[in-house]
C-alpha positions in Angstrom: 70.9 25.9 62.7 67.6 23.9 63.0 68.0 20.1 63.1 66.3 18.5 60.1 67.6 15.0 60.3 69.3 12.6 62.9 70.2 9.0 62.2 72.1 6.2 63.9 74.2 3.8 61.7 75.4 0.4 62.9 78.7 -0.6 61.5 81.3 -3.3 62.2 84.7 -2.1 63.2 87.2 -2.5 60.4 90.3 -0.5 60.0 90.6 -1.1 56.3 86.9 -0.4 55.4 85.8 3.0 54.0 82.3 3.8 55.3 79.7 5.6 53.1 76.5 7.4 54.1 74.0 9.2 51.9 71.1 11.4 52.7 68.7 13.2 50.4 67.3 16.5 51.6 63.6 17.2 51.3 64.5 20.6 49.8 67.1 21.3 47.2 70.5 21.9 48.7 70.8 25.1 46.7 68.0 26.7 48.7 70.1 27.3 51.8 73.3 26.0 53.5 73.3 22.5 55.1 75.7 21.3 57.7 76.4 17.8 59.0 78.5 16.3 61.8 79.2 12.8 63.1 80.2 11.1 66.3 80.8 7.5 67.3 79.6 5.5 70.2 81.0 2.2 71.5 78.9 0.7 74.1 78.9 3.2 76.9 81.6 5.4 75.4 80.4 8.4 73.4 82.9 10.3 71.3 83.0 14.0 70.5 81.2 15.6 67.5 83.3 16.3 64.5 83.5 19.8 63.2 80.6 20.9 61.0 80.8 20.1 57.3 78.8 22.7 55.5 77.4 22.8 51.9 76.8 26.4 51.2 73.5 27.4 49.6 72.9 29.8 46.8 71.3 32.3 49.2 74.6 33.6 50.6 75.4 36.0 47.9 72.6 35.8 45.2 73.1 37.9 42.1 69.4 37.5 41.0 66.4 35.7 42.1 66.5 31.9 41.6 64.0 29.0 41.8 65.1 25.4 42.7 65.0 22.6 41.7 65.4 23.3 38.1 65.9 21.0 35.1 65.7 17.9 37.2 63.9 14.6 36.6 61.5 13.1 39.1 59.4 10.0 39.4 55.7 10.4 38.8 54.0 10.6 42.2 56.9 12.5 43.9 56.3 15.2 46.5 58.6 18.1 45.5 59.3 21.3 47.6 60.3 24.3 45.6 62.3 27.3 46.9 62.6 30.8 45.7 65.8 32.8 46.6 65.4 36.6 46.7 68.0 38.9 45.4 67.6 41.2 48.4 66.3 40.7 51.9 63.5 43.2 51.3 62.0 41.2 48.5 59.1 38.9 49.5 57.6 36.4 47.0 53.8 35.8 46.6 52.3 32.5 47.4 52.8 29.6 47.0 56.2 30.5 48.3 55.0 31.4 51.8 57.4 29.6 54.2 60.7 31.5 55.0 63.7 29.3 55.9 66.5 31.9 55.7 66.9 35.7 55.2 66.4 35.4 51.4 64.9 31.9 50.9 61.2 31.0 50.8 59.8 27.5 50.1 56.5 26.0 49.1 54.5 23.2 50.7 55.4 19.8 49.1 53.7 19.6 45.7 52.4 16.1 44.5 53.2 15.5 40.9 51.0 13.0 38.9 50.7 12.2 35.2 48.8 14.6 33.0 49.7 14.3 29.3 52.7 16.6 29.6 56.0 15.3 31.2 57.4 18.9 31.7 56.1 21.0 34.6 57.0 24.7 35.1 57.0 26.6 38.5 57.0 30.4 38.8 58.0 32.7 41.6 56.5 36.2 41.5 57.6 38.9 43.8 57.6 42.6 44.3 60.5 44.5 42.9 60.3 48.2 43.2 57.0 49.5 42.0 56.3 46.5 39.8 56.2 42.7 40.0 59.0 40.5 38.8 59.1 36.7 38.4 61.5 33.9 38.1 60.8 30.2 37.3 62.1 26.7 36.7 61.1 23.5 34.9 61.2 19.9 36.1 60.6 16.7 34.3 58.5 13.7 35.5 58.4 10.2 34.2 59.2 6.5 34.8 62.4 4.5 34.6 62.6 2.2 31.5 60.0 -0.6 31.6 60.3 -2.0 28.1 59.0 -5.6 27.5 59.1 -8.6 25.1 62.3 -8.4 23.1 61.9 -10.5 20.0 64.5 -10.9 17.2 63.6 -12.1 13.7 64.9 -12.3 10.2 63.1 -11.0 7.1 65.6 -11.4 4.4 67.2 -14.7 5.7 70.6 -12.8 6.1 70.1 -10.2 8.8 68.3 -9.8 12.2 65.8 -7.3 13.3 64.8 -6.9 16.9 61.6 -5.5 18.2 60.2 -4.9 21.7 57.3 -3.2 23.4 57.5 0.0 25.3 56.0 0.3 28.8 52.3 0.4 29.0 52.7 3.3 31.3 51.9 6.6 29.6 54.7 8.7 30.9 57.9 8.8 28.8 60.7 11.3 29.2 60.5 13.8 26.4 63.5 16.0 27.0 65.7 13.2 28.4 65.0 10.2 26.1 65.7 6.6 26.9 68.9 5.2 25.3 69.1 1.7 23.8 71.9 -0.7 23.1 71.6 -4.2 21.4 74.5 -6.5 22.0 76.6 -3.3 22.7 75.5 -1.5 19.5 73.6 1.8 19.8 70.1 1.7 18.3 66.8 3.4 18.5 63.3 2.1 19.2 61.9 0.4 16.1 65.3 0.4 14.2 67.4 -2.0 16.0 69.2 -4.9 14.2 72.3 -6.8 13.4 73.7 -7.0 9.9 74.9 -10.6 10.1 72.9 -13.7 11.0 74.1 -17.0 12.1 72.1 -20.1 11.4 72.3 -21.3 15.0 70.8 -20.4 18.4 71.7 -16.8 19.2 71.3 -14.6 22.3 70.4 -10.9 22.0 70.6 -8.5 24.9 68.9 -5.1 25.0 69.8 -2.4 27.6 67.4 0.6 28.1 68.5 3.5 30.2 67.2 6.9 31.3 67.9 9.3 34.2 65.4 7.4 36.4 66.8 3.9 35.8 68.0 1.0 33.6 66.2 -2.0 32.1 67.8 -5.1 30.5 66.0 -7.5 28.1 67.3 -10.7 26.5 66.0 -13.1 23.7 67.4 -16.5 22.6 66.4 -18.2 19.3 67.6 -19.7 16.0 67.0 -17.0 13.4 66.0 -19.6 10.7 63.0 -20.3 13.0 62.1 -16.7 13.2 61.3 -15.8 9.6 58.8 -13.1 8.8 58.7 -12.7 5.0 58.4 -9.4 3.2 55.3 -8.5 1.1 55.1 -9.7 -2.6 55.5 -6.9 -5.1 54.1 -6.1 -8.6 51.0 -8.3 -8.1 48.9 -8.8 -11.3 45.9 -11.0 -12.4 44.3 -12.9 -15.3 40.5 -13.2 -14.7 38.0 -15.6 -16.2 34.3 -16.3 -15.4 34.8 -18.4 -12.3 38.5 -18.3 -11.5 41.5 -15.9 -11.6 45.2 -16.3 -11.6 47.3 -14.0 -9.4 51.0 -13.4 -10.2 53.7 -11.4 -8.3 57.5 -11.0 -7.7 59.9 -11.0 -4.7 62.5 -8.4 -3.9 64.6 -10.8 -1.9 66.8 -13.2 -3.8 67.0 -15.6 -0.9 63.2 -16.4 -1.4 63.8 -18.1 -4.8 64.2 -21.5 -3.2 62.7 -20.9 0.2 59.8 -23.3 1.0 56.8 -21.1 1.8 53.0 -21.1 2.3 50.8 -18.3 1.1 47.4 -17.0 2.0 44.9 -14.8 0.1 42.4 -12.2 1.4 39.5 -11.9 -1.1 37.2 -8.9 -0.7 38.5 -8.5 2.8 37.9 -12.1 3.8 40.3 -14.9 4.0 40.2 -17.4 1.1 39.4 -20.9 2.3 42.6 -22.5 0.8 46.3 -22.0 1.3 49.0 -22.4 -1.4 52.5 -23.9 -0.7 55.7 -24.4 -2.6 59.3 -23.2 -3.0 59.6 -19.6 -4.2 55.9 -19.3 -5.1 55.2 -16.7 -7.8 51.5 -17.4 -8.7 48.3 -19.1 -7.6 44.7 -19.7 -8.9 41.5 -18.8 -7.1 38.5 -20.9 -8.0 34.7 -21.0 -7.6 34.4 -17.2 -8.1 31.1 -15.5 -8.9 30.8 -14.5 -12.6 30.7 -10.8 -13.5 31.8 -9.7 -10.0 34.3 -7.2 -8.8 37.0 -8.5 -6.4 39.9 -7.2 -4.4 42.8 -9.5 -3.5 45.9 -9.4 -1.3 48.7 -12.1 -0.8 51.0 -12.8 2.1 53.4 -15.7 2.7 55.3 -17.4 5.5 57.8 -20.2 6.2 56.4 -23.6 5.4 58.9 -25.7 7.3 59.2 -23.9 10.6 56.3 -21.5 10.5 56.8 -18.5 12.8 54.3 -15.9 11.6 52.7 -14.5 8.4 54.7 -12.0 6.4 53.4 -8.6 5.3 50.4 -8.2 3.0 50.9 -7.2 -0.6 49.2 -4.2 -2.2 45.5 -4.6 -3.1 44.8 -5.7 -6.7 41.3 -5.3 -8.2 39.7 -7.4 -11.0 36.3 -8.3 -12.4 35.4 -11.8 -13.5 33.8 -12.4 -16.9 30.1 -13.1 -17.7 28.6 -16.6 -17.6 25.2 -18.2 -18.3 22.5 -16.9 -15.9 20.9 -19.2 -13.3 17.4 -20.5 -13.8 14.6 -18.1 -13.0 11.8 -18.8 -10.5 8.5 -18.8 -12.4 4.9 -18.7 -11.2 1.3 -18.3 -12.5 -1.1 -15.5 -11.5 -4.8 -15.2 -12.4 -6.0 -11.6 -12.5 -9.4 -10.4 -13.9 -10.0 -13.7 -15.7 -6.6 -13.5 -17.4 -3.5 -15.7 -16.7 0.0 -14.3 -16.4 3.3 -16.1 -16.1 5.6 -14.3 -13.7 9.3 -14.7 -12.7 11.5 -13.2 -10.1 14.3 -10.8 -11.1 17.7 -12.4 -10.9 20.1 -10.8 -8.5 23.6 -9.8 -9.7 24.9 -13.0 -8.2 22.3 -15.0 -10.2 22.4 -13.1 -13.5 26.1 -13.7 -14.0 26.3 -10.6 -16.2 24.0 -8.0 -17.8 20.7 -9.5 -18.8 19.5 -8.8 -22.3 16.0 -10.3 -22.1 13.9 -13.4 -21.6 12.8 -16.1 -24.0 9.2 -17.3 -23.5 8.0 -20.6 -25.0 4.4 -21.8 -24.7 3.7 -25.4 -25.7 0.1 -26.6 -26.2 -0.8 -30.0 -24.9 -2.3 -30.9 -28.3 0.9 -29.8 -30.2 2.2 -26.6 -31.4 4.1 -23.9 -29.6 4.5 -20.1 -29.4 7.9 -18.4 -29.0 8.5 -14.8 -27.9 11.4 -12.6 -26.7 10.8 -9.8 -24.2 12.9 -7.1 -22.6 15.0 -7.7 -19.6 12.9 -5.2 -17.6 9.7 -7.2 -18.0 8.9 -9.8 -15.4 5.4 -10.7 -16.5 3.8 -12.2 -19.6 0.1 -12.6 -20.5 -1.1 -16.1 -21.5 -4.0 -16.1 -24.0 -5.3 -19.5 -23.1 -5.0 -21.8 -20.0 -5.7 -25.3 -21.2 -2.7 -27.0 -19.6 -0.1 -25.2 -21.6 3.6 -25.7 -20.7 5.4 -22.3 -20.2 9.2 -22.2 -20.3 11.2 -19.1 -19.4 14.9 -18.5 -20.0 17.0 -15.5 -19.1 19.7 -14.4 -21.6 23.0 -12.4 -21.4 26.1 -12.1 -23.6 27.3 -15.6 -22.4 24.1 -17.5 -23.3 20.8 -18.8 -21.9 19.9 -19.8 -18.4 18.6 -23.4 -17.8 14.9 -23.6 -18.7 12.3 -23.0 -16.0 9.0 -24.7 -16.7 5.5 -24.5 -15.2 2.2 -25.9 -16.4 -0.8 -23.5 -16.4 -3.4 -24.8 -13.9 -7.1 -24.2 -14.0 -8.6 -21.1 -12.3 -8.0 -21.9 -8.7 -10.4 -19.6 -6.9 -13.2 -22.1 -6.4 -11.1 -25.1 -5.5 -10.9 -24.5 -1.7 -12.8 -22.4 0.9 -11.1 -19.3 2.3 -10.2 -19.2 6.0 -8.8 -16.6 8.3 -5.1 -16.4 9.2 -4.0 -14.6 12.4 -1.0 -12.4 12.5 2.2 -13.5 14.3 4.9 -10.9 15.3 3.8 -8.5 12.6 3.6 -11.2 9.9 2.1 -14.5 9.0 3.0 -18.0 10.2 1.9 -21.3 8.6 2.7 -24.7 9.9 3.8 -27.1 7.1 3.3 -30.3 9.1 -0.2 -30.8 7.8 0.9 -31.1 4.2 2.4 -34.3 2.8 5.6 -34.4 0.8 5.1 -33.3 -2.8 7.3 -33.8 -5.8 9.1 -30.5 -5.6 7.9 -29.1 -2.3 5.4 -26.4 -1.6 4.8 -22.8 -2.9 3.4 -20.1 -0.6 1.8 -17.2 -2.5 0.6 -13.9 -1.0 -0.9 -10.7 -2.4 -3.1 -7.7 -1.4 -6.7 -8.9 -1.3 -8.4 -5.6 -2.2 -5.6 -3.9 -4.0 -4.6 -6.8 -6.2 -2.7 -5.7 -9.3 -1.5 -7.3 -12.4 1.7 -9.2 -11.7 1.5 -8.0 -8.1 2.0 -11.5 -6.6 4.8 -12.6 -4.4 5.7 -16.2 -3.7 8.3 -18.4 -1.9 9.2 -22.0 -2.6 9.5 -24.4 0.3 12.0 -27.3 -0.1 10.7 -30.8 -0.5 9.4 -32.5 2.7 10.1 -29.4 4.9 8.1 -30.0 8.0 8.9 -26.7 9.7 7.0 -23.4 9.8 6.8 -20.7 7.1 7.1 -17.1 8.4 6.8 -13.9 6.6 7.0 -10.5 8.3 9.1 -8.2 6.2 7.7 -5.8 3.5 4.1 -6.4 4.7 1.9 -3.3 4.8 0.0 -2.7 8.1 -3.8 -2.4 7.8 -3.9 -4.3 4.5 -5.6 -7.6 4.0 -3.5 -10.3 2.4 -4.5 -13.5 0.7 -2.1 -16.3 1.5 -2.3 -19.5 -0.5 -0.4 -22.8 -0.3 0.2 -24.8 -3.4 1.6 -28.3 -3.9 4.4 -28.4 -6.5 4.4 -31.4 -8.7 5.3 -32.5 -12.2 1.9 -31.3 -13.3 0.2 -28.0 -12.7 0.4 -26.6 -9.1 -2.4 -27.8 -6.9 -4.1 -25.3 -4.5 -4.2 -26.8 -1.0 -5.2 -23.9 1.2 -6.2 -20.3 1.0 -6.4 -17.8 3.9 -6.9 -14.1 4.4 -5.6 -12.0 7.2 -3.8 -8.9 8.3 -0.1 -8.8 9.2 -0.7 -5.8 11.5 -4.3 -4.7 12.3 -5.1 -1.0 12.5 -8.1 1.1 13.4 -11.0 0.5 10.9 -12.8 3.2 8.9 -16.3 4.5 9.5 -19.5 2.6 9.2 -21.8 3.8 6.4 -25.5 4.7 6.0 -26.3 4.9 9.7 -30.1 5.3 10.0 -32.7 5.0 12.7 -36.4 4.6 13.1 -38.9 4.5 16.0 -40.0 0.9 16.6 -42.6 1.1 19.2 -41.0 1.6 22.6 -37.5 1.3 21.1 -35.3 3.0 18.5 -33.8 0.7 15.9 -30.5 1.7 14.5 -29.0 0.1 11.4 -25.9 0.6 9.3 -23.9 -0.9 6.6 -20.6 -2.7 7.0 -17.3 -0.8 6.9 -16.1 -1.1 3.2 -13.8 -4.0 2.9 -10.8 -1.9 1.8 -11.3 0.3 4.9 -11.6 -2.4 7.5 -7.9 -2.6 8.2 -8.5 -5.7 10.4 -11.1 -8.2 11.3 -14.1 -6.4 12.6 -14.8 -7.7 16.1 -17.8 -5.6 16.8 -19.4 -2.2 17.0 -19.6 0.3 19.8 -22.9 2.2 19.9 -22.8 5.3 22.2 -26.0 7.2 23.0 -25.8 10.9 24.1 -28.5 13.4 25.0 -28.8 16.0 22.2 -27.0 19.2 23.2 -24.7 17.7 25.7 -21.8 15.2 26.0 -23.5 13.1 28.6 -23.4 9.4 27.7 -26.5 7.7 28.8 -25.9 4.3 27.1 -23.0 2.4 25.6 -23.7 -0.9 23.8 -21.4 -3.3 22.1 -22.8 -5.6 19.3 -21.6 -7.8 16.5 -24.7 -7.2 14.4 -25.4 -4.4 12.0 -28.4 -3.1 13.9 -29.4 -2.6 17.5 -32.6 -1.8 19.4 -32.3 0.7 22.1 -35.0 1.2 24.8 -35.0 5.0 25.5 -37.2 7.6 27.0 -38.8 10.1 24.6 -36.4 12.9 23.7 -33.7 14.0 21.2 -30.6 11.8 21.0 -27.3 11.6 19.2 -26.0 8.2 18.3 -22.3 7.4 17.6 -21.5 4.1 16.0 -17.9 2.9 15.5 -16.3 -0.4 14.5 -13.3 -1.9 16.3 -10.6 -4.4 15.5 -7.7 -5.8 17.6 -5.8 -2.7 16.3 -8.2 -0.3 18.0 -11.5 1.5 17.6 -12.1 3.5 14.4 -13.8 6.9 13.9 -17.5 7.1 14.7 -20.4 7.9 12.5 -23.0 10.2 14.1 -26.8 10.2 13.7 -29.4 12.4 15.4 -33.1 11.6 15.8 -36.2 12.1 18.0 -37.6 9.4 20.2 -41.4 9.7 20.0 -43.8 9.2 23.0 -45.4 5.8 22.2 -48.4 6.4 24.5 -49.2 9.6 22.7 -48.9 7.9 19.3 -51.3 5.2 20.4 -53.8 7.7 21.8 -53.6 9.8 18.6 -54.2 6.6 16.5 -57.2 5.6 18.5 -58.7 9.0 18.4 -58.2 9.3 14.6 -59.7 5.8 14.0 -62.7 6.6 16.2 -63.4 9.9 14.5 -63.2 8.2 11.1 -65.6 5.5 12.2 -68.1 8.0 13.6 -68.1 10.0 10.3 -68.7 6.8 8.3 -71.6 5.8 10.6 -73.2 9.2 10.2 -72.9 9.1 6.4 -74.3 5.6 6.3 -77.4 6.6 8.3 -78.0 9.6 6.2 -77.7 7.6 3.0 -80.1 5.0 4.2 -82.7 7.5 5.2 -82.5 9.3 1.8 -82.1 6.2 -0.3 -85.2 6.9 -2.5 -84.1 10.4 -3.2 -80.6 9.3 -4.1 -81.9 6.5 -6.4 -84.2 8.9 -8.2 -81.3 11.4 -8.5 -78.7 9.0 -9.7 -80.7 6.1 -11.3 -84.0 7.4 -12.8 -86.6 4.8 -14.1 -86.7 4.1 -17.9 -90.2 3.6 -19.4 -90.8 0.2 -21.0 -91.9 0.0 -24.7 -95.5 -1.1 -25.6 -95.8 -3.3 -28.7 -99.0 -3.9 -30.9 -100.0 -7.0 -32.7 -98.9 -10.6 -32.4 -95.3 -11.6 -32.3 -93.7 -14.9 -32.8 -90.7 -15.8 -30.7 -88.4 -17.3 -33.3 -86.3 -15.6 -35.9 -82.9 -14.8 -37.1 -81.5 -11.4 -38.2 -78.4 -11.6 -40.5 -76.1 -8.7 -41.5 -73.8 -8.6 -44.5 -70.1 -8.5 -43.4 -66.8 -8.1 -45.2 -64.8 -11.0 -46.7 -67.9 -13.1 -47.5 -69.2 -13.4 -43.9 -72.8 -12.8 -42.8 -73.5 -12.1 -39.1 -76.7 -13.7 -37.9 -78.4 -12.9 -34.6 -81.2 -14.9 -33.0 -84.3 -12.8 -32.8 -87.1 -14.3 -30.8 -89.6 -11.5 -31.0 -91.1 -11.3 -34.5 -94.4 -9.9 -35.8 -96.9 -12.4 -37.2 -98.2 -9.7 -39.4 -95.2 -10.1 -41.7 -95.3 -13.6 -42.9 -92.8 -13.1 -45.7 -89.9 -13.2 -43.4 -91.2 -16.1 -41.4 -92.0 -18.1 -44.6 -88.5 -17.4 -46.0 -87.1 -19.1 -43.0 -89.6 -21.9 -43.0 -88.1 -25.3 -43.4 -84.6 -24.0 -42.4 -84.1 -25.6 -39.1 -81.0 -23.8 -38.1 -81.4 -23.9 -34.4 -83.6 -26.0 -32.4 -85.5 -24.7 -29.5 -83.3 -26.8 -27.2 -80.1 -25.8 -28.8 -77.7 -23.8 -26.7 -75.9 -21.5 -29.0 -74.6 -18.0 -28.7 -76.8 -15.0 -29.5 -75.1 -14.5 -32.8 -73.0 -16.6 -35.3 -71.3 -16.2 -38.7 -72.1 -17.7 -42.2 -69.4 -17.9 -44.9 -70.6 -17.3 -48.4 -67.3 -16.9 -50.1 -66.7 -20.5 -51.1 -70.0 -21.3 -52.8 -71.8 -18.5 -54.6 -75.6 -18.7 -54.2 -78.6 -17.2 -55.9 -79.8 -14.0 -54.4 -83.5 -13.4 -53.7 -85.1 -10.3 -52.3 -88.0 -10.1 -49.8 -89.9 -6.9 -49.1 -89.9 -5.7 -45.5 -92.4 -3.1 -44.2 -91.5 -0.3 -41.9 -92.0 -1.1 -38.3 -93.1 2.3 -37.2 -96.7 1.4 -37.4 -96.5 -1.4 -35.0 -95.0 0.6 -32.1 -97.5 2.6 -30.1 -94.8 4.4 -28.1 -93.8 7.4 -30.2 -90.4 7.6 -28.5 -89.6 4.1 -29.8 -90.8 4.6 -33.4 -88.0 3.3 -35.6 -87.4 4.2 -39.2 -86.4 1.1 -41.1 -84.2 1.4 -44.1 -85.1 0.2 -47.5 -85.1 -3.5 -48.1 -81.7 -4.9 -48.8 -80.9 -7.8 -51.0 -80.2 -10.9 -49.0 -79.1 -14.0 -50.9 -81.1 -17.2 -50.8 -79.0 -19.9 -49.3 -79.2 -23.4 -50.5 -77.5 -26.2 -48.6 -76.7 -23.6 -46.0 -73.7 -24.5 -43.8 -73.0 -22.6 -40.6 -69.6 -22.2 -39.0 -70.2 -22.0 -35.3 -67.8 -20.7 -32.7 -68.3 -20.9 -29.0 -66.1 -17.8 -28.4 -66.8 -14.3 -29.4 -65.2 -13.3 -32.8 -65.4 -9.6 -33.5 -66.2 -8.8 -37.0 -64.0 -6.1 -38.7 -65.4 -2.6 -38.9 -68.8 -3.6 -37.4 -70.8 -2.3 -34.5 -72.5 -5.1 -32.8 -76.3 -4.9 -32.2 -77.8 -6.3 -29.1 -80.9 -8.5 -29.8 -83.1 -10.0 -27.3 -84.4 -13.5 -27.3 -87.7 -13.2 -25.5 -90.4 -10.5 -26.0 -91.3 -10.7 -22.4 -87.9 -9.7 -21.4 -87.3 -7.4 -24.3 -86.2 -3.9 -23.3 -85.4 -1.8 -26.3 -82.4 0.5 -26.1 -82.6 4.2 -26.5 -81.3 3.9 -30.1 -81.6 1.2 -32.7 -79.5 0.3 -35.7 -80.8 -1.0 -39.1 -81.1 -4.7 -39.3 -80.8 -6.8 -42.5 -83.2 -9.7 -42.4 -82.5 -13.1 -43.9 
């Protein structure tokens, strides 16, 4: 008999009024008996209590264990107290049923229920029964009262009404106890609620939603003819051409035949830019399509007079447009290894308008005549045999025909037209300002290729529109660490004109090693020199070289020098050193090249040189002194005296000796020492004044007898042995030879020496006083 609730109610006295009071217990009434009583109070008067009115609980005479509440619906967020009624007094349940309120009833603390994916919750009461455990349980349901929104009624077939609404945005919905719906008093379900008849006037629709937790009423008012949502077209088909397609379909509603409508098309997932209108539309035409392209299309329609919303989409239809003539190709000229090539870019599928079958090449000479060739569709380069201003025309072909002609005039070899400058990278690419270039006839062309790995037909280019004063940028598909040559050409009606040429790196990297690192002692310094990093290994603009000096056998750095030259002089103490030389760019420092050498002691070298030179000078002086003191002995040993010849008799000082030569020539030598005891020879020459005593002639000359034969006379000559007193100089003269007598003798004189064929020249002296006979003598023929 514990008091659980007390309340005062204020009412107005009225004999005919029936009073009502309601109270909800915090625990189910089935858990135990509840009693209530009332009394009235009028100012100071207080009445007596009424007898107790008792609602008996299920714990009076339980047949089995029971759990309450069971199969009830509660709002999400409720605090619910469960009770477990035991079959006997001796039974005691396990927690959470830990609070006893009667002999057989145990309750839980209030349990808070919140939303968690499931709307049904089970509670179990476990207790000891005999030697084992037993259990009893119950289920409760949680959720919200109806909270449906936005009732909207429309017509789709122009004869009936469909109504739609949105369910509550709250997640919880009763599963076991569903919400019931009625539209204008007719039962319906969510998503399938409609009225078979439609009036063409303003109509009101009322929806009532009800569940055990509450009721919700929605209304909508409209004219159904202004709420038309058309159904989807059916049996859609197509007829495709190169640049347009016709779409056809049917309607499954007869009321659409004369209904004014507007239709939209979704082409390849995107809305077509144009709408189509008319009564009972059954077809439309899509224009400006891409030739030889696959498309997908869908159609939907809506009311054109009082548009409410678009109808449903039709099924997707697929089609492919037919081929058309290709677009013009982009042509360019490349010079590679003294050869010229015409290049063109491959057409994209959107440009080729079909499957390309090849290219037509026409080369027209400026002096007349042309050359025509057809090449495969896979070839994008063609060699030009001559570059004398030829006009080259390229056309792509497919099954539909030829592309418009693309023409270029072959320019002269452009490499020497401008100087080459450096271009710096910008955001991993190249950037060129076009403001410095004036407007050309057809714009500018920017060309780029690998400088050191240039290949045939390996040139890329981009055309800049006419009078574009912006900036050209290129950063994609550029290789890091590779040098590119970037050129700007002016496009005109004549051959392209080279305006600028630059070289640079899109992304600079660490360079390669320097080559041929050598060193030499240069006085008090060591001079290191090396070759440049090979151009293809520079990977950036070389900004300088790091020269690191280390003591041999250790990693101690004693000097670090940065230079931009290819050699450096280092002033170091004598010792053994290791030198490391590496190049660096803005991309970093490359690997080093190592060189090891000894630094000589310069003072010791000077001292050794002085000592060596002094010793050599001393030896030379000693030898010179010895040679001077023994000069007579050396002269006698190396150059002995030769005795002079002694001659007998009287000698005249004028005479000529002539010797017969080949080919009609006679060699004559002036002999100025001649015996007066042999007058025959002197008389034979008497009156032949060949050479005056004052004449300056060579010691010998030649006389030609071949042109005028002469009479030959013979003069006897005695042996000369008797006139020489020195036996060692006795000469044996040969027998007299025949010497021709010359009449009207003519001598051919030459100032230069002319050797005679197959002849050993004899030396003759001019003066007997200076005459020194040789150790041997040859026979002489006298004239």
